[in-house]
N, C-alpha and C positions, 0 to 999 in steps of 0.2 A: 473553421480548423477547432477543430479541439482543445478544452483548458489542456487536457493533457500535453494534448503537442506542442503549446505555447509551453509547458513551462517547461521539457524536455529543451526546447526550441534558449530558453533564456529568457523568453519575450516575456510582458507583462500577462498576466492570467488572473483570472477570477477564483481564488480560491475555496472560497465558500459552494461552486460549482457541484452540483447532483453530480456528476460522475467523476469529479474527485475524493466527494464526501463518500461515495459505495465505494472509494478504489481502498480511501484511509478505514475504513470501514473491516475489509479482507483482511487488509494488512496483520489490522490489531486480533483481529480472528487467527493468522498465522502465528503473528508473535506468542498468543496466547499456549497455542499450542506446541509451539519448538519450546515452551519454558515450562513444558509439564515432561518433558523429557529426560531418559534417566542417562546419566555417565555411558552406561553403557550398550544405550543405544544409537545404532550408527547409519538411519536410513529409514525408507518405505520398503 
């Protein structure tokens, strides 16, 4: 079972796994893009 699946089920998981690290990197990229939007932008 993946660490992501364990986390979603509320089980003990390794938050230092490569899988979760990559998800954090992707989330940070998305946050950065979102924070660069102007108030008059409403989607892609």
